[in-house]
N, C-alpha and C positions, 0 to 999 in steps of 0.2 A: 558934345565937341567930338566929331572925328578926330581919333587921333592917327599918328605917322602910316602903322601897321594897317588900319584899317583903309587908309587911305589909299596904299599902293594896291591893298587887294582887291576895291572897288575899279581903280583904274585898271588892271589887269582882267578882270570880269567883263568890264567894256568892251578892252581891246578883242578878248574871246569870242563875246558878241557880235560885235562887226564881223568877225571872220566867218561864225556862224551863219550871220544874214547873206552873205554871200553867195552858201551852198542852198539858201532855202528855196523851196519851189511850194507854188498855191497848194500842192497835196500834203505838205506839212503843215498840222493843223494849226501849231504858233503862227504861220506865215498867212493863212486861211484867215484866219480871226482878225488881222491888221487890212488884210486885203477888202473885207467886208466892213468893216467898221466902218460907220457914216455912210455908207456907199450904196443905196438901195438899186442905181442904177445898175452896176454891177451883178449884185443879188439876182433883180430881175432878170440878167441876161442869163446867167447861170440856170435859174428854174426854167425860163420859160424854154431852155435846149433841153433839160433834163426831163421836163414831164410833157414836151411836145404841145405846147401851151402859147404858140407865137403872141397871141393878144392878152397872157398873164400881166395884170399890172400889181405890182407889190408895193404897200401901203405904210408897209412900216418894217423895219428889222434890226437885232438887239442880238449883238454877240457875247456870248458866255452868260448866257440866261441862265438865271438860279432858279431851279424849279423846286419848290420846297413847300406847298401846301399843306401835305398830310405831313401832320403832328408824327415823327416816331420813325416815316417812311424813308427809304433810301435816296437822299435826294441825288440831283443830277443837273451839269452845266451844258446847256445846247451850246454846241460852236456858232450857230447861227440859226435864230429864232424869226420867223417871217410870218406877216398877215397879207392877203390879198383883199383885194375891192369888194371880196364876196365874202370877207374876213373867215375864208380858209386860212388854216397854219400850217406852217411847213417850217419843219426840223431837218437842217442841213448839215451833217457830222462827215466828220473826214475820219476814215478806218483803214491805218494801214496794217496794223497787224491781223490775222483771220479772227482769233481771240477775241479782237476788240468788236468784231461785226456778227457775234453769235447771235442768232433768229430771235433769244432770251433777252439781250439787251433791247433789238429791235421794237421787241413786243412790250418793255418797261417803256422805252421812250415813247411808245404812241400811247401808251396807259397813262402815263404821267401828263401828255398833252390834254389829253381828256379829260382829268381831274382840274387841270388848270384852268379848263374852258367852261364849265356850267357851274353857275352858282346857285344858290338855294332858291328853290321858289322858281327856278327854270323847268320847262320842259325837257324828258330826253330828247326828244328829236329837235331840240335848238342847240345840240352839240354840234360844233361845225366838223367839216369834214377836215382831215388832216392828214398830213404826207410827212412819213419819216423816210428821209433820204441818206444814207450811206453811202458816201463815192469809198469805193474800196481799192488800192494801190493796185491788189492783183483781182484776179479774178474768181471773186469768190465760191462761185458755184461753176466755174471751169468748162463751161459749156458753149462759151465762146459769143454769148451775146451781148450786146451793149447796156444796154439794163433789163434788170428781173423786178417783174414787177407783183407783189404778195397783196393779195386779198382776200379777205376770209370769205368761205364758199358754203352753200348747200350742200354737202356730202351725196345726202341722197338724192337729190332733184338734178345735182352737178351745175346749181345755177348760182351766180354771186350773192350775197350774202346782204349786198348794199346797206354795208352801216357805217360806210364814208370814211374808213380806217384804210387807206394804203399805205407800205411799207415799198421802198425803191431800194435795191443794190444797182448802182453804176460800176461796171466794169471801168476802175483806172486802165487797165492795159488796152483798151479797145482804141483802136486808130482808123475806122473807116473814114472814107471821103465824103461824109457827111456833117453836121453841124457838131454832131457829139464825139466823133472822134475827132474834129479840129479841138473842140474844147476841153477834151481828155490828155490830147498832145499839150493843150497850153498847161493845165495843173500839174505836167512834169517837166516843164521849164525851168529853169535857174534863170536865163535872161531875158530881160522882154521883150527884145529885139527878134527874139526866136518865136516868138507868140502869135498866134491868127488872130486873135482878137484884140481893137486899140483898147477897150475898155479894161483889159486885164491887163494889157504890157503899161498902157499909163499907170494903172493902180502901184505895180511893178516896180517899175523904174524909181516913183514917185518914192515907195518905201527904202527901195534899195541906192538910188543916187541922191537922193536930194537930202541934206541935213538935216530937215525939219521930220521929214517922213523916216528917216534913219533915226531919228533919238525917239519916234514915237516904238518903233522896233524895239530898241534896245530897253526902251522901258518897259517894254512886254515882257519881254526875257530877264529884266531885274524882278518885276512882279511875280513870275512863275517863281524864280529862284527863292524869292523871299518865302512866298507860300509855301513851297516845299519843304523849307527847313521850320518853318513855325509848325508844319503838319508832321516833320518827319517819315516824310514818305516819299513817291517816285526819286531816290537817290541814283538808282540808276540810269533813269534819263537823264538828269545831270550829267553821270560823271561821262553819258551816252554824248551828251552835249559837247563837253570839253573836247573829248579825245577827236569828235568830227571836226570842231573847231583849231584842233592842232595839225590834224591830217590836212585841211585847206590852208592854214599858213605855211606847212612845209610845201604844199604843190604850188602856192603862190611865187615863193621863193624861188622855186625852181620854172615859173613860168609855163606850168602844165596846166593851164586853164581847162581844158577839153578834158582832163581828166578830175577836174573837180564837179564838172556837170556828171560826167559817167561814175564816179563814184555816191553822186548823190541819190542816181536812179538806182543803182545797180548793189544791194549789198555784198554778194559776194566777192565783186571786184572791191568794194570799200574795204572789207577785211582782208583783203589781200594787200592793197597799201598800207593797212595799218599793220599788219606785219611784217611787210617791206622796212618801213622807216622805224618798226619797234617802236610803236605809237602808243603808249600806257598814261591810264586813268590817276 
């Protein structure tokens, strides 16, 4: 039975989670998983735009998909793992920090999907095409391109290797006047009313304004916190979430909603406000 101290702690954490929720954007991985969970139409929209395949049909999608097929190998949990009608596989990942988008990580994600999708007795040519997609908050390659497509090639002949493995880096800073530019704008929005795509806006509104949706997101954050405590890891992430929640709460009290949006998108401005209000973890 929960004692009074535990009850008060849980209530405090719940209120802090509600504050965090206000500042979430689709490019925040915790929120993105909430957006995509049991929402194939939204996943399909995003993948159609990113891959430039307007007729793409997604048949399944799993968020936080655990890949643990090889005993002893490092396991990974995919943000969103989907299949299309041709059984091609898609791993959609949010990578806000550059170190999380390291090419070796992309290679590992791609290889894990390979191992997951070829059973004993199958021929190698039965291996499905795979797409490992990193949406990065910044322009990872710094060339101003909307999407960087990586594919193996025969260096000697200069021709594609055609092994069916594709890695895409999507530039989260891109704001061109096209479908992808509008999508990346939406990925960086806090408020549903600022979004271009109805599917994104409707789901964002549900998770942020509907009591049922808010409960889903709070449960998501509570589960993440519990897992972190059990594993004794990512204390820094939890502390960072607590600090941001305190900042959002302070800005809400002052009626500075525009600053909440700016702080969520601009790390330097966020740090400036944290310093200004002397907020500590």
